[in-house]
N, C-alpha and C positions, 0 to 999 in steps of 0.2 A: 505494499499500501504506500503509495507516494507521500502521505500525508506524513509518515514517520519521518521524512526529511525536515519536516517543521519542527519547531521547539514549542514546548508548552510554557505559556504565559499566565501571569497572574497580577495582582495588585501591589504595589510596592509599599503600601501601609494599611493598617487595620482601619475598616470603615464600619464595624460593627454590623447591624442588621440590614445596611442599604445593599442593594443588589448593582454592581459593579457592569459598566456598558466599556466593553474594548474597541477600540476604533482604528482604522487604515483607510487613510485617504490616497487615493492615487488618481492618474489620468491614464487615460487613452487617446493615442494619434492615429490608429489606423481602424479599417473597417474590420470588426469583430466578427467571426464566424459560430462560433461558439464559445461558452464561459461556463466551467463546472465549480462549484464550491463544495470542497469536502471539509466536515467540521463535525466536532463533537467538544464535549464538556465536561469539567466534575462538577456536576450540578445539572441544572434543565436549564435551557438556553432557547433565545429567540433572535436569529438571525436577519438584518435589514439592511437592503443596499439603497442607498439615495431615497431612504423613507419607505420602501416597499419589502413587505416580508419575503423571506427566500424559503418557498415551499409552504406546504401546510401542515406539515409535522408538528402536532401539540405537545409540549413536556418532551420535546427531544432532549436527549438521546435514546430517552426511555430507561428502563429499569433492568440492570442485569447483575451478575455478581459481578460488582465493579473490580475487585481485587483480580479476578481472572477475566474478564469481558466487558469491553466498553465499546458499544457499536458507534460505527462512524456513518453520518448521513452525507449523500453526495446530491445536489441539488443544480439543475439547470436554471443559470441564472443570466443567460444571453439578453434576455429582454430586459434587465434590470440595470444594465451598463449604459453609461453615456460618456461624453469625453471627461467629463469630470465625476469623481465617485468617492462616496463616502460608505465604507463598510462597517456596521455597528453589531456588535453581538453582545446581548444582556444576559446576564448568567444568574440564575437565583438558586437556593440551597436546592430544591428538589427532593428527591430521594436520598440522594448521594450524601447531604450535609444536614438534614432534618433530622431532630431528635426521637427517632423511631425505634422502638415502640413508644408511646407517651405514658403509658401506666407504669412504668419500672424503669429503675436506673441499673445501668451496668457498665463496666469498662470498656466494652465494646461499643456500647452507645456513645458514651461520653468521646471514645477515640474517632468515631464516625462525625460527630458535631463538630471536632474541631479539624476537621481536615480542610486544607485551603480550597477555594474556588480556582479555576483555572481553565484554559480553553486552548485548544489546538486545531489549526486549520490551514488549508491551503486551497489557494485559487487559481485556476489554470484558465487562461485566456488565450484561445485559438484564434488568431487573425487570419484573413481571408489572403493574405500572401504567403501564407505555409508557416509563418514563426508562430511561437507560443511565450508567452510571458506567465511567469510564475511567481505568485505573491505569496508567502508563506508567514506563520507567525513567527516572530522575532523580534528583538530590540526596538524595530521601527515602530510598532504599535504603540499605542497611548490608551489610557483607561481613565475614567471618570466615575461621577456618581451619577446613576440614572435617576430617572423618575419612580422607580420601583424601590421606595424607601423601606419596604420589608415584604418578603415572599417566604413561605413555609408550607410544607404539605399539610399539617394539622391546623396551624392557627391563622390561615388566609393571607390575604395581600392589601399592603396601603401603597396608594400612587398619588402621587403629587402632577398634576397635569400642567403646574405652572412651570416645573423644573424642566430648563433647558441644559444640559451638560456644557459646561463651559469650561472649568479648570482642570484641564487634560494634564496627565502626568506621564512619565515614560512608566511601562509595563515593566516588572522584575520577571525573569526568565524561572520556572519551577523546574526542579528535578521529580519529575515523575513518570513512572515506565512508559513505553510505547509498545511493548510486546503485548499488552492487554488489547490494543485496538483491532476491531474485527468490523467487517462489512456490516451494513443493517442486515440482520438476520430475521427478526419478527416482522409481524405486521405493524406497519406504523399507525401510530395513534391520531385520530383525526376529528373534528368537530364534524358530526354524523346527522344531526339534526336539530332543528330550532322548535322548541314549545312556546308557544305564547301563552302568557300569564291568563288563568280562567278567570279569575276575578280578585279586586282589593278591597279589603274589609276592614272593620274595626272590632278588635275582639271585646270580650267583656271587660277586659283590663284597660280598653281604649287604646291597644297597641295597632299601629297599622302593620296589616299582614299581606303579602301577595301569596297566590295559591296558584300553582301552575297545573294542578290537577292531575300530576304524574312525578312520581319520584324519577330525578335525573341524576347521573352522575355528571358533572361538568362544572358550569359556571353561569352566572345570570350576566345577561348586557343589558344596559339600561341607557336610557336617553334624556338628557336634564337640561333645563334651560337655567343658567345661574352666574353669580357673578365671582370673579376671581378669589378663592380663598372659601367660597362655601363648600361645606362638606356632604357627601353622601356616606353613610354607614349602613351596614346591615348584617343582621345574623342568618344563619341558615338554621333549618329543622327539618325533620320528616313528618313529622304528625303534630296535631293538636292536643291538648289533654280532654280531659271528659266535660270540661266546662267551655271547649271551644278556644283555650287560650293558646298560643305559642308555647311550645315545649321543645327544649333539646337536651336536658340534661344528660340522656343517653348519649351525648356525643362526649361524655365525660371530660377529660381535660382538652381537647380539641375546640379551641375559640371559635375558628370557621367564622369568621368576621372578615367583612370586605370595609375598608376605607379608604375613600377616594376624595382627593382635595381638585376642587374643581379650577378650570380657566375661566375667561369670559367667555360668554355666549352659550349656543346650544352644542353639546358634544354626546358622542355616543361611547361608551368604552364597557370593556369586560375585563376580568382578571388575564394574565399573560402566561404566570410561570407556578399554578397552584391547581388545585381541583376540590370540587365539594362534593358530598351525597345529600339531596335535598328535595323537597317537594315546596317548601314554603321559605321565605324569606320575612323576616321582620326588620321594618325601617326605623333606624335610631335616630337618624337625621336625614333630610331630604333637601339640601341647599336652600333651607330655609323658604322652600315651598310648602304650602299648606295643603295643596292639592293634587298629590301624584295620582296618576293613573294606569290603571291595568296595563293600557298599550305601552305604557314607558317600558316596560319588561319583557324580556325573553330568557327563558334557559336555554343554553345551550348544551346537546348533549355530546360528550367525548368519550370514546373509547377506540380500542384497537379495531382497524378499519376492517373487520370481517365479513364476507359475502354470506348472504342468507341463503341458507338452503334446505330448511325444514317449515313446515307449516302446518297446524292442527287446526279444526274447526268442528263445532258439534251442536248440536240442537240444545243445549244447555249454556244459558246466557253466562252464569257465574263460572263454569267450566272453560268456557273461553277467555274469561277474565284473568284466571288462572292461566292459562296459555301465555296470556300477554303478559303477566306479571313474571314469568318465569324467563321470557325472551328479555324483558325489560331489565331483569336481576341480573341474567349473563353479561349483557351490555354493560350495565354499570360497574361490575365488577372484573370485567375481561378489559383492564386498562393496562396493559403491556403484560402484567401477571395476571393470574386467578386467585384475586383477593377475597378475604371473606368479607368485606364491607366498605364502602366507600365515603363512610363519615366520621367515624368517632377515632379516637387517637390509637388506632391500629391498622386496617388496610394495608393486611401482610397477607403473602403468598402462601396461605395455610394448604399444607400437603392433604391433609384430610378431606379438605371440602373438594380439593381439585379431583381427586380419585373417585371421590363419590359422584361427582357431577359429569364427568368428562364424557360420558357417553349421550347424554344428554344434550350436551354442548356440541358433540359433534355430529349432531343430527340437526340441530338449529342453525348452526353456521359451520362454515368452512374453518377449522380449528388447526388444521395441520401443521401449518407453518406457525402458527400462535403457539401451539406445544412443543414442538420440536425445540423453537427457541427455548422456553421455559425448561423443557427438560435438559437442555445444553446446561442451563445454569444450576440445576439440580446436581447433574454431573460433577460440575465444578466445583459446587460447593459440600459434595458429598465429603465426610471426612475420612483420615487415611484407613480407619478402622472399617470402612464401608457403612457407618451410620447415617442416614438421611435425617435433617433436621425438621422439627415441625414446619416451619416456614422457608420458603426460597423465592427470593434470595435470603440466605441464612442470617437474618437479623436476631435469631436467637440461637447462638451458638452453643448451646448447652442442651442437652436431653434430645429423646426421641420417642415414638409411640408406635405401636401398632396399628395399623390403619392410617396412618399419617405417611410414616417412612414407606409404607407400599406403595404409594404414588411413585416409587421407581420402577416399580414392576406392572402396576396396574395401567398407568397412563401410556407407557409406549404402546403396551399391548392393544388396548383400545385404541389408539390412533393407527395403527396397522389393521386391526379389524374393520373400522369406518371405511378406510382410504387404501388398504391393499399393498402399500408400499412398504418393502422391506426394510428400506434404510433406515428407518427409524429403530428399528429393532437391532440392526447394524452397529447404529450410534450409540444404543443404549445398553448395548448386552452387557458389558463388562460391568456397568452400572448395577444393572438389574442383579447380576451374579452375587456383585460386592454385597448388597444388603441383605440378600439370604447368607452369604459367608458371615456378616456381621452378627445376625440372629444367632446361628450356630455358637460363634465365638463367645458369646456372652450370656445365654441362658444358663441357668442353674440346673437344668434337668435336660439331657439328652433326647431330642427329636420332639421336644416341646419348647414351647418360650414360657418361662416362669421365672416369677420374682423379679419384674421390672416396672418401672414407671409406666402407665398407660393413661390415655385419656377414657378409655373404657366406651362404652356406648353413649358417647358424649350427647347431653341434653336428652337422654331416654326419659320417658315421662314414667317410668317404674323406680326412678331413682329413690333411694331412702332419702328422709327428710334431710334437708342439707346439702345435700349431693347433687353435683351436675353430672355424674358420671353413668347414671342407669343402674340397675340391678343386675344386668349381664356380667357373669364373672369376666374380670380383666385377663386372667390366664386363658380363658377360652378364647377369648377373641384373639389374643395375641397368638395362641398356638392354631387357630382356623387360619388368619391370615399367612402364619408362617408356612403352613400348607399350599395356600392358595399362591402366594410369589414362588414357591418353589417350583410348583408346577407349570407357571407361567416361564419361569427360566427354561424348565425341560421343552415346553413348546417351542418358545422362542429358538433356542439352542438348536433343536432338529429341524426348523426351516432354515438357519443359517449354516447348517452342516456341521455342527460343534460336537465333542463328545461331551454329552451330559448324562453319562450313566450313571456319574455318582450322585448326581441330583435325582435321578430317577430312583435310587436306592433311597436318597433322603427322603423323598415324597413318601414312598412305599412305607419307611418307618415312622412318618411323622403320621401320617394316616393311622396305623395301627397303634402307635402311641396315644392318638388321639381319643380313638375309639375306647382304650383301655382306661384312661384317665376320666372321660366325660360320658358312661355311658348313658345318662339321661340328660334332658334338655329343660329347663326352667324357664326361659322366657322367650318371648316372640323372635327376640333376635337371635338367640341361641337356636333355635328350630330352624330360622331363614338362614342362618350361615353354614350350619351343619347339612342342610337340603342342598343350597347351591353350590356350596364349595365342593361338592362329595364327598362328605365327611361322614354322613350317615351310610349304615350299612343298609337300609332299608328309607331310602328318600320318600316314597310315596307314603310310609307309615309318619314319618317324620312331617311331612307337610299335613297330612290329615290332623295329625294331632295339633300342629300349628292353627288350622283351621277352627279345632274345637277350643283351642285356647283363646282365640279371638272371639269368636261366639258368645264362650263362658263370660267374657269380659264385656259384654255388651255392644261387640262391633266396635271397639276403640284400637287405636294405635297407640302401643306403649314404646316403640322404637325409638332410636335417637339417630345421630348421625352414621353410626355404623349399619343398623339393622334396616333402618328405611329404604335405602335404594334396593334391597333385595327381598323384602316381604311379599310384594305383589308379584314378582316375577315367580315366587316358589307356587304362591296361592294359585296363579293361573296356570302355571306350567303343570300342575298335579291335580286339575281339576276342580279348584275351587275359584274360579273367574268370576262367578255372582258375588261372593265374598269380598274379592279384590275390590270390584265395582263399588260396593258399599262401603268400603274405606274410602275411596276415592270421591264419591259423590257425598261423604258426610258433611254437613252445612254447620253443625253444632261441634265445639271444640271436644276432643283435639281432631281437625280434619283438615283438609287443605282448602276446603272451601270457606272454613271459618274465617280466615284472614279477609277472604274476597267479603263475606257480609259486613266485615268493620271497616270497609273502603280501601283495603291494600291494593297498591298498585305496583308492589313488588313482592317477594318471598320474603318472609319473616324468619329471624333467627329462632324465634321459639313461638310454638303453635298457639301460644296465648300470650304474645306480646302486648297486645291491648286485650283485657278481661272483659268478660260480659258486663261487669259495671262499668267499664269505660276507664277503670284504673290501668297501672300498666305494672307487666310481670316483674321488673325491677328497672333501676336506672342506670345498674352497674353494667350489665351485659346484654342489651336488649336492642339489637340492630332490626331495623324495618326492611333492609336490603341484603339478604343474606341468601345464597342462591342454593344451598345444599339440598334442601327439602325441595327444590325444583327438579332433582332426579327423577321423580313422579313421571316426567314427561318421556322418558325411556321406555317405561312401560306402556304407556298410550300408543307411541309409534308400533313397537314390537308385537305386543299381546293384543291389546284393545283393537288397534287399527290391523293388526297382523302382519306388519312389514318386518321381516327380518332375514338375516342370512346364515348359514351354516357357519361354525368355526372355520371350517376347513375351507370355505369360500369367502374370503375377507373382499371389502371394497364390493360388496353386492355383486360379485360375479355371478352368483346364482341366486335366487330370491326363495325363501319359503313363505307362503301366504296363510296364514293360521288366525283368523280373527276371531275376537270374543266380543259380540254384539250384545247389548243390554237395552232392553225396551225403555229402561228409565231414561234413557238419553236421546233415544228416537232416532238419532244418525250421528254418524262422526266421519269426517274425511281427514286424510292425512297425506301429504305430499313431502316426497323428499328429492333433493337434487343430489345423485351419486356420482361418482366416477364414471358410471356406466351408462349414466343418462337419467331422466327424471320418471319417478315412480308414483303413482298417485293410486290411493285406496280409499273406497267410499263405501259403508253400510248403512242402510236404512232399514228400520223396523217398520214393515208394514202390518196391517190388520190379520193378514193370514201368513206371514212370514217374513223374511229378511232379503233385500236384494241388495248384493254384492257388486261394484265396479271396479275393475283392477287393469290399471296401466302399467305394463312392466317392461322394462328393455331388456331383459334377459329370460333366460330357461328359468321357468318357476314352478316348484312344487307346491299345488293348490291343495288344502286341508280342510275340507268342509263335508258336513253331513256323515261323520265319520269315515270319509273315505280319503284317500289320496291319488292325485293324478298330475302328471306334469304336464306344461303348456309351454309354446315357445312365445317369444318375446310378442307383444301385441295388446290390445284391448279387449278385456271379456266382461260379460256380464254373465253372474251366477244367481241361484236362486235356492232358498230352501225353507222349509216349514219349519225349521227351529227357530226360535225366538231367542 
């Protein structure tokens, strides 16, 4: 990469929280044929040439394992250059230097917060006469204080529109490694949708609040007429309290505050170097104007620019709202890494959430490039022992947990299954194997994973009082995922032509030891894992027992983050699809539709984030945009709508069509854009049976009326008297 011939530059003195702007002025005297800017920064940056932004990458260079990998962006800036040119780059703290995570203090956090800002760039100017001019970052650059007086991931942004940088100083060279520089690898982060404010109103506390009608990850753009020195200030929130007042205690220590000092006249602005998760904003000041209007505000959604590939629609309006909530939750949390939530003092790449949701994620959007990039960071941050952290990038460099670290095996396997490209397994195989080897090396009991910290069935509804972990035995979960990850290593290794005989024996031993150690299953999650991972010696009996357990418990979910992605699949696969549908369609707490009845526009962290009486589950850990339970949608695609492929036919090279209609729904349609082409499946419950419509781009095994038959690619209509 030619950018490595440039030098890292930084400021020459401490300027506190102000974001510096770096500058290079230059002239061009010949006709320009093409100009490209290669650039990256320690922090997040926005580059402009002659006052016009270079590219549309928001929060560039994105978030990677910065100690090992820092992406470099390349922009075509030909149209921005003139005879006299002014290249400016504003650098904010971003993820690189923000105090993450916000709820704890650690030596690692203090180290990252104290890291220097810096940037490196190279501008290639190709002239029509065949000559090339190269402008590199070096001592010839200058820096000054930008109009961004403060910008940070959790606390927001302060901007003074009156500021015009004037006191330019010579930069200092920065001794920072260049071997970490890599070309842009993931999807870029862009502004993807503008959401007009739905209403502006006064709360019972007489506060002025703007409601966008949809939870969004991004920022608010506003237009205001003001005098120089007037201020616009506002906070962000996801929900209102039971009295209709603005509420954001669940943001914890994250201030999520915007402060804007106006210049003279009418102006439109939005933050540049940070983001928020919100549906509402509360105006603290509005440029001394007592009459703001809803049309003055627009929410701008920001996320990785993934192609939409999956759609679900049904005859149930609340279920359709759930589908929308899942999509919005994915968009809001797939901002360069798969985060848990976009609003509070967290916003970390939790591995457990990612592995639970990745199948659904890969159906709604094309996430192949997104996850390949994140998995490269997982591999880079994997510890020498093979241990995988709880978050990637690893901002919590101590500890691990079953079902969280197993993202190392589950995520690459799912990417391969959805898209059919072996390269993800080639890239990640050593990482997959190292994770299994780590478990083998640390367990106190051979062939089981015993006596280690784990998150358990996180937020399981059968948790003992005061616990977040659910009642499923932690050793049970850990050993089950040990078996599952080992099995995935074997499958991946065979596809890659590796000798995995030792892991085959290990898997056999784990299964035997598991059956001896856990002859009986106690919770919904234990039944679901045992059946789904092939650990039960009689999975039909286990699934039947699970169904009975659910029925005895008044058809209520008791699963948490670990069991929820699997319970519906086990029920429907073993003949209890009606019960699975009853769980999906439940409107009361706990159920997927309960948050919808409370006005949710994304998926909640807790089934009862807002309780029946309007009070909150807690203020400590209560995100209203947390995608993990959205994993239900992969069951809708695969089991309810019936679109799936066999494990040995990845990328939908062949299709299995085995839908599970339910007359309570009326009809269900699913569409998927696959590597083979578009798939569409519709069933409609009618008075005397069910009509099915299938459009398939590949050879398909149709399973209806208790019979199986193959059909070739094409469009088909089927009929059955069974409802």
